[in-house]
C-alpha positions as CSV (number, residue, x, y, z in Angstrom):
1,X,10.6,-23.1,6.2
2,X,11.8,-20.7,3.4
3,X,14.9,-18.6,4.1
4,X,14.7,-14.8,4.2
5,X,16.9,-12.8,1.9
6,X,18.8,-10.9,4.6
7,X,20.6,-8.6,2.1
8,X,17.3,-7.5,0.6
9,X,15.7,-7.0,4.0
10,X,18.6,-5.0,5.3
11,X,18.4,-2.7,2.2
12,X,14.7,-2.2,2.8
13,X,15.2,-1.6,6.5
14,X,18.0,1.0,5.9
15,X,16.0,2.8,3.2
16,X,12.8,3.0,5.3
17,X,14.7,4.0,8.4
18,X,16.2,6.9,6.5
19,X,12.8,7.9,5.1
20,X,11.2,7.8,8.6
21,X,13.9,10.1,9.9
22,X,13.1,12.7,7.3
23,X,9.3,12.9,8.2
24,X,7.5,15.1,10.6
25,X,4.4,13.8,12.3
26,X,2.7,17.1,11.5
27,X,3.0,16.3,7.8
28,X,0.9,13.1,8.0
29,X,-2.9,13.3,7.6
30,X,-4.5,9.9,8.0
31,X,-7.9,11.0,6.7
32,X,-6.4,12.6,3.6
33,X,-5.1,9.3,2.4
34,X,-8.3,7.3,3.0
35,X,-11.0,9.9,2.5
36,X,-9.4,12.5,0.2
37,X,-10.6,13.5,-3.2
38,X,-7.6,12.1,-5.0
39,X,-7.2,8.7,-3.3
40,X,-10.5,6.8,-3.7
41,X,-8.6,3.5,-4.3
42,X,-7.4,3.6,-0.6
43,X,-11.0,3.9,0.6
44,X,-12.0,1.2,-1.8
45,X,-9.3,-1.1,-0.4
46,X,-10.7,-0.6,3.2
47,X,-14.2,-1.1,1.9
48,X,-13.3,-4.5,0.5
49,X,-12.3,-5.7,3.9
50,X,-15.9,-5.5,5.0
51,X,-17.0,-5.1,8.6
52,X,-13.8,-4.7,10.6
53,X,-15.2,-3.4,14.0
54,X,-13.7,-5.5,16.8
55,X,-11.8,-7.7,14.3
56,X,-8.1,-8.5,14.5
57,X,-6.2,-7.0,11.5
58,X,-2.5,-7.5,10.7
59,X,-1.3,-4.4,8.9
60,X,1.7,-5.7,6.8
61,X,4.3,-3.0,6.2
62,X,2.6,-0.3,8.2
63,X,5.1,2.3,7.0
64,X,4.4,5.8,8.4
65,X,1.2,4.4,10.1
66,X,-1.6,5.9,8.1
67,X,-3.3,2.5,7.6
68,X,-2.8,1.1,11.1
69,X,-4.2,4.3,12.6
70,X,-7.1,4.6,10.2
71,X,-8.2,1.0,10.7
72,X,-7.9,1.4,14.5
73,X,-10.1,4.5,14.3
74,X,-12.7,2.4,12.4
75,X,-12.8,0.0,15.4
76,X,-10.4,-2.7,14.4
77,X,-7.8,-4.4,16.7
78,X,-4.7,-3.7,14.7
79,X,-1.2,-5.2,14.8
80,X,1.1,-2.8,13.0
81,X,4.1,-4.6,11.5
82,X,7.1,-3.3,9.7
83,X,10.7,-4.2,9.1
84,X,11.8,-0.7,9.9
85,X,12.1,0.2,13.6
86,X,12.1,3.9,12.7
87,X,8.9,3.6,10.7
88,X,7.3,1.9,13.7
89,X,8.4,4.8,15.9
90,X,6.6,7.2,13.5
91,X,3.6,4.9,13.6
92,X,3.5,5.0,17.4
93,X,3.8,8.8,17.4
94,X,1.0,9.1,14.8
95,X,-1.2,6.7,16.8
96,X,-0.7,8.8,19.9
97,X,-1.6,12.0,17.9
98,X,-4.9,10.4,16.9
99,X,-5.5,8.9,20.4
100,X,-5.3,5.2,19.4
101,X,-1.8,4.3,20.5
102,X,-3.1,2.0,23.3
103,X,-5.3,0.1,20.8
104,X,-2.5,-0.9,18.4
105,X,0.2,-3.5,18.8
106,X,3.6,-2.5,17.2
107,X,5.9,-5.3,16.0
108,X,9.2,-5.1,14.1
109,X,9.3,-8.2,11.8
110,X,9.7,-9.3,8.3
111,X,6.5,-10.0,6.3
112,X,8.2,-13.0,4.8
113,X,8.4,-14.9,8.1
114,X,5.6,-14.0,10.5
115,X,6.1,-15.1,14.1
116,X,2.4,-15.6,14.8
117,X,0.4,-18.7,15.4
118,X,-1.7,-20.2,12.7
119,X,-5.1,-18.6,12.2
120,X,-4.4,-15.5,14.4
121,X,-6.1,-12.8,12.3
122,X,-9.5,-12.1,10.8
123,X,-7.9,-9.8,8.2
124,X,-4.6,-8.9,6.7
125,X,-4.2,-5.5,5.1
126,X,-1.2,-4.1,3.1
127,X,-0.6,-1.0,1.1
128,X,2.5,-1.0,-1.2
129,X,4.1,-4.0,0.5
130,X,4.1,-6.9,-1.9
131,X,6.4,-5.2,-4.4
132,X,9.1,-4.9,-1.7
133,X,9.1,-8.5,-0.6
134,X,9.2,-12.1,-1.9
135,X,5.6,-12.5,-2.9
136,X,5.4,-16.3,-2.5
137,X,6.8,-16.2,1.0
138,X,4.6,-13.3,2.1
139,X,1.4,-14.7,0.6
140,X,2.1,-18.1,2.1
141,X,2.6,-16.5,5.5
142,X,-0.5,-14.4,5.0
143,X,-2.6,-17.5,4.3
144,X,-1.1,-19.3,7.4
145,X,-2.0,-16.5,9.9
146,X,-5.5,-15.9,8.5
147,X,-8.4,-17.5,10.2
148,X,-10.8,-19.8,8.2
149,X,-12.8,-17.6,5.8
150,X,-10.6,-14.6,6.7
151,X,-9.6,-12.3,3.9
152,X,-6.7,-10.1,2.9
153,X,-6.6,-6.9,0.8
154,X,-3.5,-5.5,-0.9
155,X,-3.0,-2.2,-2.7
156,X,-0.1,-2.5,-5.1
157,X,1.5,-0.8,-8.1
158,X,1.6,-2.5,-11.5
159,X,4.6,-2.9,-13.8
160,X,3.4,-2.1,-17.3
161,X,2.7,1.6,-17.7
162,X,5.5,3.3,-19.8
163,X,4.8,6.7,-18.2
164,X,5.1,5.3,-14.7
165,X,8.2,3.3,-15.6
166,X,9.9,6.6,-16.8
167,X,8.9,8.1,-13.5
168,X,10.4,5.2,-11.6
169,X,13.7,5.6,-13.3
170,X,13.7,9.4,-12.5
171,X,12.6,8.8,-8.9
172,X,15.5,6.5,-8.1
173,X,16.4,8.4,-5.0
174,X,13.1,7.8,-3.4
175,X,12.8,4.1,-4.3
176,X,14.8,1.0,-3.3
177,X,16.7,-1.0,-5.9
178,X,14.8,-4.2,-5.1
179,X,11.3,-2.9,-5.8
180,X,9.3,-5.0,-8.3
181,X,5.9,-3.6,-9.3
182,X,3.4,-6.5,-9.9
183,X,3.1,-8.3,-13.2
184,X,0.5,-10.7,-14.4
185,X,2.7,-13.6,-13.2
186,X,2.7,-12.2,-9.7
187,X,-1.1,-12.2,-9.6
188,X,-1.0,-15.8,-10.7
189,X,1.4,-16.6,-7.9
190,X,-1.1,-15.2,-5.4
191,X,-4.0,-17.1,-6.9
192,X,-2.1,-20.4,-6.3
193,X,-2.4,-19.8,-2.6
194,X,-5.8,-18.1,-2.7
195,X,-8.1,-19.4,-5.5
196,X,-10.8,-17.0,-4.2
197,X,-9.1,-13.9,-5.6
198,X,-10.4,-10.7,-7.2
199,X,-8.4,-7.7,-8.4
200,X,-9.5,-4.3,-9.6
201,X,-7.1,-2.0,-11.6
202,X,-7.5,1.8,-11.4
203,X,-5.8,5.1,-12.4
204,X,-4.8,5.3,-16.1
205,X,-5.6,8.8,-17.4
206,X,-5.2,10.3,-13.9
207,X,-1.5,9.8,-14.4
208,X,-1.6,12.9,-16.6
209,X,-1.5,14.8,-13.4
210,X,2.0,13.4,-12.8
211,X,3.0,14.8,-16.1
212,X,1.8,18.2,-15.0
213,X,3.8,17.9,-11.8
214,X,7.0,17.6,-13.9
215,X,6.3,19.8,-16.9
216,X,4.0,22.4,-15.4
217,X,5.2,22.7,-11.8
218,X,8.8,21.6,-12.4
219,X,8.8,19.2,-9.5
220,X,11.4,16.5,-10.0
221,X,10.3,13.0,-8.8
222,X,13.7,12.4,-7.1
223,X,12.8,15.4,-4.8
224,X,9.2,14.6,-4.0
225,X,7.1,11.5,-4.1
226,X,4.3,12.2,-6.6
227,X,1.9,9.7,-5.1
228,X,2.2,11.6,-1.8
229,X,2.0,15.0,-3.3
230,X,-1.4,14.2,-5.0
231,X,-2.8,13.1,-1.6
232,X,-1.4,16.0,0.4
233,X,-2.5,18.6,-2.1
234,X,-5.8,16.9,-3.0
235,X,-7.9,20.1,-2.8
236,X,-5.7,21.6,-5.5
237,X,-6.2,18.8,-8.0
238,X,-9.6,17.4,-7.1
239,X,-11.4,18.8,-10.1
240,X,-8.9,17.5,-12.6
241,X,-8.7,14.2,-10.8
242,X,-12.4,13.7,-10.8
243,X,-12.7,14.3,-14.5
244,X,-9.8,12.0,-15.3
245,X,-11.0,9.3,-12.9
246,X,-14.4,9.4,-14.6
247,X,-12.7,9.0,-18.0
248,X,-10.8,6.0,-16.6
249,X,-13.9,4.3,-15.4
250,X,-15.6,4.8,-18.8
251,X,-12.6,3.8,-21.0
252,X,-11.6,0.8,-18.9
253,X,-15.1,-0.6,-19.0
254,X,-15.0,-0.8,-22.8
255,X,-11.3,-1.4,-23.3
256,X,-10.4,-3.8,-20.5
257,X,-7.0,-4.7,-22.2
258,X,-5.8,-1.3,-20.9
259,X,-6.3,-2.4,-17.2
260,X,-2.8,-3.9,-17.0
261,X,-1.4,-0.4,-17.8
262,X,-3.1,1.2,-14.8
263,X,-1.0,2.5,-12.0
264,X,-2.4,0.3,-9.2
265,X,-4.4,-2.8,-8.5
266,X,-6.5,-3.6,-5.5
267,X,-6.3,-7.3,-4.7
268,X,-8.7,-9.2,-2.4
269,X,-8.2,-12.8,-1.4
270,X,-10.3,-15.1,0.8
271,X,-9.1,-18.2,2.7
């Protein structure tokens, strides 16, 4: 059994506990993330799971609870897991707000060492989790707890875009030191465990909206998470986002080498 890096886990737990304590439940809109005009990739990630009604889903790194609650509303039997107890408390409150608190199990646990029996879940779903953890350990555990022919979907940031990397440097107050956006070698690690793997990269020109946040609206990334802002204020940016997203789809179709410079990738694996 691989050992967990306790120092890294403590750092992640402390950071996310602090984040959770700064959030009001009233600020969280579950449907904005998964059905909003400026976050189609989240909806795509759920779509790639397939039919989830009545299925058992492990939500790795549930964070503030948007994924766990949304999947539960769609009819799944969700286990919400996070290393941060305070994040889990927010998730519980959010689940109660949406009336699904009795349909979700809440567990404080590391994604790198899952205390579940083999082949427990039909699906594993994780948004922005792999770049916080040891990928080999987490993917190995994901494979172990998935049932035969089960699948997992992850939504993760990529490492190569220069603009986003400048943003990451500037946003050091709202990020942990151990974050490691995914590289090509990380995708190759995942494929070693799951040969049946696909991934789709998205959001290239849409990142120009982030430039507007900084230069036009004078919002510093250390004070506000841009990826949250664009979801919360979707109505304000939906026209610009729609145009830029369409440009992305056109350009990436003909210039596929640019895909690695996108902001995020949606990864689907099957056991």
